The first five atom37 places (N, CA, C, CB, O) and aatype in JSON, in Angstrom:
{
  "aatype": [12, 16, 6, 10, 1, 10, 10, 2, 6, 10, 8, 7, 9, 7, 19, 9, 10, 10, 3, 14, 16, 2, 14, 0, 3, 2, 16, 16, 9, 6, 9, 14, 0, 8, 6, 1, 8, 6, 19, 3, 17, 7, 16, 4, 2, 1, 9, 0, 3, 6, 16, 1, 9, 13, 4, 11, 1, 10, 9, 13, 14, 1, 1, 5, 0, 7, 5, 15, 8],
  "atom_mask": [
    [1, 1, 1, 1, 1],
    [1, 1, 1, 1, 1],
    [1, 1, 1, 1, 1],
    [1, 1, 1, 1, 1],
    [1, 1, 1, 1, 1],
    [1, 1, 1, 1, 1],
    [1, 1, 1, 1, 1],
    [1, 1, 1, 1, 1],
    [1, 1, 1, 1, 1],
    [1, 1, 1, 1, 1],
    [1, 1, 1, 1, 1],
    [1, 1, 1, 0, 1],
    [1, 1, 1, 1, 1],
    [1, 1, 1, 0, 1],
    [1, 1, 1, 1, 1],
    [1, 1, 1, 1, 1],
    [1, 1, 1, 1, 1],
    [1, 1, 1, 1, 1],
    [1, 1, 1, 1, 1],
    [1, 1, 1, 1, 1],
    [1, 1, 1, 1, 1],
    [1, 1, 1, 1, 1],
    [1, 1, 1, 1, 1],
    [1, 1, 1, 1, 1],
    [1, 1, 1, 1, 1],
    [1, 1, 1, 1, 1],
    [1, 1, 1, 1, 1],
    [1, 1, 1, 1, 1],
    [1, 1, 1, 1, 1],
    [1, 1, 1, 1, 1],
    [1, 1, 1, 1, 1],
    [1, 1, 1, 1, 1],
    [1, 1, 1, 1, 1],
    [1, 1, 1, 1, 1],
    [1, 1, 1, 1, 1],
    [1, 1, 1, 1, 1],
    [1, 1, 1, 1, 1],
    [1, 1, 1, 1, 1],
    [1, 1, 1, 1, 1],
    [1, 1, 1, 1, 1],
    [1, 1, 1, 1, 1],
    [1, 1, 1, 0, 1],
    [1, 1, 1, 1, 1],
    [1, 1, 1, 1, 1],
    [1, 1, 1, 1, 1],
    [1, 1, 1, 1, 1],
    [1, 1, 1, 1, 1],
    [1, 1, 1, 1, 1],
    [1, 1, 1, 1, 1],
    [1, 1, 1, 1, 1],
    [1, 1, 1, 1, 1],
    [1, 1, 1, 1, 1],
    [1, 1, 1, 1, 1],
    [1, 1, 1, 1, 1],
    [1, 1, 1, 1, 1],
    [1, 1, 1, 1, 1],
    [1, 1, 1, 1, 1],
    [1, 1, 1, 1, 1],
    [1, 1, 1, 1, 1],
    [1, 1, 1, 1, 1],
    [1, 1, 1, 1, 1],
    [1, 1, 1, 1, 1],
    [1, 1, 1, 1, 1],
    [1, 1, 1, 1, 1],
    [1, 1, 1, 1, 1],
    [1, 1, 1, 0, 1],
    [1, 1, 1, 1, 1],
    [1, 1, 1, 1, 1],
    [1, 1, 1, 1, 1]
  ],
  "atom_positions": [
    [[0.82, -1.19, 0.0], [0.0, 0.0, 0.0], [0.87, 1.26, 0.0], [-0.94, 0.0, 1.2], [0.43, 2.31, -0.46]],
    [[2.09, 1.16, 0.5], [3.0, 2.3, 0.53], [3.3, 2.81, -0.87], [4.3, 1.93, 1.24], [3.31, 4.02, -1.11]],
    [[3.54, 1.89, -1.81], [3.84, 2.28, -3.18], [2.64, 2.97, -3.82], [4.26, 1.05, -4.0], [2.81, 3.91, -4.59]],
    [[1.43, 2.5, -3.51], [0.23, 3.11, -4.07], [0.03, 4.52, -3.52], [-1.01, 2.25, -3.76], [-0.4, 5.42, -4.24]],
    [[0.35, 4.71, -2.26], [0.26, 6.06, -1.68], [1.29, 6.99, -2.31], [0.45, 6.01, -0.15], [1.02, 8.18, -2.51]],
    [[2.45, 6.46, -2.62], [3.47, 7.25, -3.29], [2.99, 7.66, -4.69], [4.79, 6.46, -3.39], [3.16, 8.82, -5.08]],
    [[2.4, 6.73, -5.43], [1.84, 7.06, -6.74], [0.76, 8.12, -6.64], [1.28, 5.81, -7.41], [0.64, 8.99, -7.5]],
    [[-0.04, 8.04, -5.57], [-1.08, 9.03, -5.34], [-0.46, 10.41, -5.12], [-1.95, 8.63, -4.15], [-0.92, 11.4, -5.69]],
    [[0.55, 10.47, -4.3], [1.2, 11.76, -4.01], [1.88, 12.34, -5.24], [2.21, 11.6, -2.89], [1.81, 13.54, -5.49]],
    [[2.56, 11.48, -6.01], [3.31, 11.96, -7.17], [2.43, 12.26, -8.37], [4.34, 10.94, -7.55], [2.67, 13.23, -9.09]],
    [[1.41, 11.43, -8.59], [0.67, 11.51, -9.85], [-0.84, 11.62, -9.68], [0.98, 10.32, -10.67], [-1.55, 11.74, -10.68]],
    [[-1.35, 11.6, -8.47], [-2.79, 11.74, -8.25], [-3.59, 10.47, -8.52], [0.0, 0.0, 0.0], [-4.81, 10.52, -8.61]],
    [[-2.9, 9.34, -8.64], [-3.56, 8.07, -8.95], [-4.36, 7.59, -7.75], [-2.52, 7.01, -9.37], [-3.86, 7.59, -6.62]],
    [[-5.6, 7.17, -7.99], [-6.45, 6.64, -6.94], [-6.53, 5.13, -6.99], [0.0, 0.0, 0.0], [-6.15, 4.5, -7.98]],
    [[-7.03, 4.54, -5.9], [-7.15, 3.08, -5.81], [-8.57, 2.75, -5.37], [-6.1, 2.48, -4.83], [-9.06, 3.24, -4.36]],
    [[-9.22, 1.89, -6.16], [-10.57, 1.43, -5.85], [-10.5, -0.07, -5.63], [-11.59, 1.8, -6.98], [-9.95, -0.79, -6.46]],
    [[-11.07, -0.55, -4.54], [-11.11, -1.98, -4.24], [-12.48, -2.51, -4.67], [-10.83, -2.26, -2.72], [-13.51, -2.09, -4.14]],
    [[-12.48, -3.44, -5.62], [-13.71, -4.04, -6.14], [-13.89, -5.45, -5.61], [-13.71, -4.05, -7.67], [-12.93, -6.22, -5.52]],
    [[-15.11, -5.79, -5.25], [-15.45, -7.16, -4.89], [-15.9, -7.84, -6.18], [-16.57, -7.22, -3.77], [-16.95, -7.48, -6.72]],
    [[-15.14, -8.82, -6.69], [-15.49, -9.43, -7.97], [-16.85, -10.14, -7.97], [-14.41, -10.41, -8.37], [-17.45, -10.32, -9.03]],
    [[-17.33, -10.54, -6.81], [-18.63, -11.22, -6.77], [-19.79, -10.24, -6.77], [-18.71, -12.11, -5.55], [-20.9, -10.59, -7.16]],
    [[-19.55, -9.0, -6.32], [-20.62, -8.01, -6.27], [-20.02, -6.6, -6.36], [-21.46, -8.18, -4.98], [-20.07, -5.86, -5.38]],
    [[-19.44, -6.23, -7.53], [-18.73, -4.95, -7.62], [-19.63, -3.72, -7.48], [-18.03, -4.88, -8.93], [-19.17, -2.66, -7.05]],
    [[-20.9, -3.85, -7.82], [-21.8, -2.7, -7.75], [-22.06, -2.27, -6.31], [-23.11, -3.01, -8.44], [-22.23, -1.08, -6.03]],
    [[-22.1, -3.22, -5.4], [-22.44, -2.91, -4.01], [-21.26, -2.9, -3.05], [-23.46, -3.88, -3.53], [-21.3, -2.25, -2.01]],
    [[-20.21, -3.62, -3.39], [-19.09, -3.76, -2.46], [-17.82, -3.12, -3.02], [-18.83, -5.23, -2.14], [-16.77, -3.77, -3.08]],
    [[-17.91, -1.88, -3.42], [-16.77, -1.14, -3.93], [-16.37, -0.08, -2.92], [-17.09, -0.49, -5.3], [-17.21, 0.65, -2.41]],
    [[-15.09, -0.01, -2.62], [-14.61, 1.01, -1.69], [-13.45, 1.77, -2.32], [-14.17, 0.37, -0.36], [-12.63, 1.21, -3.04]],
    [[-13.41, 3.04, -2.04], [-12.31, 3.88, -2.49], [-11.26, 3.85, -1.39], [-12.77, 5.35, -2.81], [-11.45, 4.42, -0.31]],
    [[-10.17, 3.18, -1.67], [-9.09, 3.05, -0.68], [-8.24, 4.32, -0.62], [-8.21, 1.84, -1.02], [-7.91, 4.8, 0.46]],
    [[-7.91, 4.85, -1.77], [-7.15, 6.09, -1.87], [-7.82, 6.94, -2.95], [-5.62, 5.81, -2.22], [-7.8, 6.57, -4.12]],
    [[-8.41, 8.07, -2.58], [-9.08, 8.89, -3.59], [-8.08, 9.55, -4.54], [-9.94, 9.96, -2.91], [-7.01, 10.0, -4.12]],
    [[-8.43, 9.6, -5.81], [-7.61, 10.28, -6.8], [-7.75, 11.78, -6.63], [-8.0, 9.85, -8.25], [-8.73, 12.26, -6.06]],
    [[-6.77, 12.5, -7.11], [-6.89, 13.95, -7.11], [-6.31, 14.52, -8.4], [-6.18, 14.56, -5.88], [-5.38, 13.97, -8.98]],
    [[-6.9, 15.63, -8.81], [-6.52, 16.26, -10.06], [-5.23, 17.06, -9.87], [-7.65, 17.17, -10.58], [-5.04, 17.73, -8.85]],
    [[-4.38, 16.97, -10.85], [-3.16, 17.76, -10.84], [-3.36, 18.97, -11.74], [-1.93, 16.92, -11.3], [-3.9, 18.84, -12.84]],
    [[-2.95, 20.12, -11.3], [-3.12, 21.33, -12.08], [-1.89, 21.65, -12.92], [-3.43, 22.5, -11.17], [-1.93, 22.53, -13.79]],
    [[-0.8, 20.93, -12.66], [0.41, 21.11, -13.45], [0.78, 19.76, -14.07], [1.57, 21.66, -12.57], [0.65, 18.71, -13.43]],
    [[1.23, 19.8, -15.3], [1.64, 18.58, -16.0], [3.08, 18.26, -15.64], [1.48, 18.75, -17.54], [3.95, 19.13, -15.66]],
    [[3.33, 17.0, -15.31], [4.69, 16.53, -15.06], [5.3, 16.16, -16.41], [4.7, 15.31, -14.05], [5.24, 15.0, -16.83]],
    [[5.89, 17.14, -17.08], [6.39, 16.91, -18.44], [7.56, 15.93, -18.47], [6.83, 18.23, -19.06], [7.74, 15.24, -19.47]],
    [[8.34, 15.86, -17.42], [9.42, 14.88, -17.37], [8.89, 13.46, -17.47], [0.0, 0.0, 0.0], [9.42, 12.63, -18.21]],
    [[7.82, 13.18, -16.7], [7.2, 11.85, -16.75], [6.55, 11.62, -18.1], [6.16, 11.69, -15.62], [6.67, 10.53, -18.66]],
    [[5.86, 12.63, -18.63], [5.22, 12.49, -19.95], [6.26, 12.17, -21.02], [4.45, 13.78, -20.32], [6.05, 11.29, -21.85]],
    [[7.37, 12.88, -20.99], [8.43, 12.62, -21.98], [9.01, 11.23, -21.84], [9.54, 13.65, -21.84], [9.26, 10.56, -22.84]],
    [[9.21, 10.78, -20.6], [9.76, 9.44, -20.38], [8.8, 8.38, -20.92], [10.02, 9.19, -18.88], [9.23, 7.45, -21.6]],
    [[7.52, 8.52, -20.61], [6.53, 7.55, -21.09], [6.42, 7.61, -22.6], [5.15, 7.81, -20.44], [6.3, 6.58, -23.26]],
    [[6.45, 8.82, -23.16], [6.36, 8.96, -24.62], [7.54, 8.28, -25.31], [6.32, 10.44, -25.0], [7.38, 7.7, -26.38]],
    [[8.72, 8.36, -24.69], [9.88, 7.68, -25.26], [9.71, 6.17, -25.24], [11.14, 8.08, -24.51], [10.24, 5.46, -26.1]],
    [[8.97, 5.66, -24.25], [8.81, 4.22, -24.09], [7.67, 3.65, -24.94], [8.57, 3.89, -22.65], [7.7, 2.47, -25.29]],
    [[6.69, 4.46, -25.26], [5.55, 3.93, -26.01], [4.9, 5.0, -26.87], [4.51, 3.35, -25.05], [4.65, 6.11, -26.41]],
    [[4.64, 4.67, -28.11], [3.99, 5.59, -29.04], [2.5, 5.75, -28.73], [4.17, 5.1, -30.48], [1.91, 6.8, -29.01]],
    [[1.88, 4.74, -28.16], [0.45, 4.78, -27.86], [0.16, 5.92, -26.89], [-0.03, 3.44, -27.28], [-0.86, 6.58, -27.01]],
    [[1.04, 6.15, -25.94], [0.86, 7.23, -24.97], [0.72, 8.57, -25.68], [2.03, 7.27, -23.98], [-0.14, 9.38, -25.33]],
    [[1.57, 8.81, -26.67], [1.54, 10.08, -27.4], [0.19, 10.28, -28.09], [2.67, 10.15, -28.44], [-0.31, 11.4, -28.13]],
    [[-0.38, 9.23, -28.62], [-1.65, 9.34, -29.32], [-2.8, 9.62, -28.36], [-1.93, 8.06, -30.11], [-3.84, 10.15, -28.78]],
    [[-2.65, 9.28, -27.09], [-3.72, 9.45, -26.11], [-3.65, 10.78, -25.36], [-3.68, 8.33, -25.12], [-4.57, 11.12, -24.62]],
    [[-2.57, 11.52, -25.55], [-2.47, 12.82, -24.9], [-3.51, 13.77, -25.46], [-1.05, 13.41, -25.08], [-3.75, 13.81, -26.66]],
    [[-4.11, 14.52, -24.59], [-5.08, 15.53, -25.0], [-4.52, 16.87, -24.56], [-6.51, 15.27, -24.37], [-4.33, 17.13, -23.37]],
    [[-4.25, 17.72, -25.52], [-3.7, 19.03, -25.22], [-4.82, 20.05, -25.17], [-2.63, 19.44, -26.26], [-5.7, 20.05, -26.04]],
    [[-4.8, 20.91, -24.17], [-5.84, 21.95, -24.11], [-5.71, 22.89, -25.29], [-5.74, 22.74, -22.79], [-4.61, 23.17, -25.76]],
    [[-6.84, 23.37, -25.76], [-6.82, 24.3, -26.88], [-6.38, 25.67, -26.37], [-8.22, 24.39, -27.57], [-6.69, 26.07, -25.24]],
    [[-5.65, 26.35, -27.22], [-5.21, 27.69, -26.85], [-6.39, 28.66, -26.93], [-4.06, 28.16, -27.77], [-7.24, 28.56, -27.82]],
    [[-6.41, 29.56, -26.02], [-7.42, 30.61, -26.04], [-7.0, 31.66, -27.06], [-7.61, 31.24, -24.61], [-5.8, 31.86, -27.3]],
    [[-7.96, 32.32, -27.64], [-7.66, 33.37, -28.6], [-6.78, 34.43, -27.93], [-8.97, 34.01, -29.15], [-7.06, 34.86, -26.82]],
    [[-5.73, 34.83, -28.61], [-4.84, 35.85, -28.08], [-3.64, 35.32, -27.31], [0.0, 0.0, 0.0], [-2.75, 36.1, -26.96]],
    [[-3.59, 34.02, -27.04], [-2.44, 33.46, -26.34], [-1.27, 33.33, -27.31], [-2.79, 32.08, -25.7], [-1.45, 32.97, -28.47]],
    [[-0.09, 33.62, -26.83], [1.07, 33.56, -27.71], [1.76, 32.21, -27.7], [2.06, 34.61, -27.32], [2.54, 31.91, -28.6]],
    [[1.49, 31.35, -26.68], [2.15, 30.03, -26.63], [1.22, 28.97, -26.15], [3.36, 30.05, -25.74], [1.6, 27.81, -26.05]]
  ]
}
């Protein structure tokens, strides 16, 4: 569980525990996910170097009119 908490702190990843016999009723959120407001570009670049599929799944926010970058 320590590694999962570390992933949560670093990347906002959450953990849900599902009961395979009754997932609709016996689901618990062990570690809630949280949204990150800044992109970890170092991690994105590392993953992109390792897999092309990751690059295709990235969604970039559209620039607002008048933005220079």
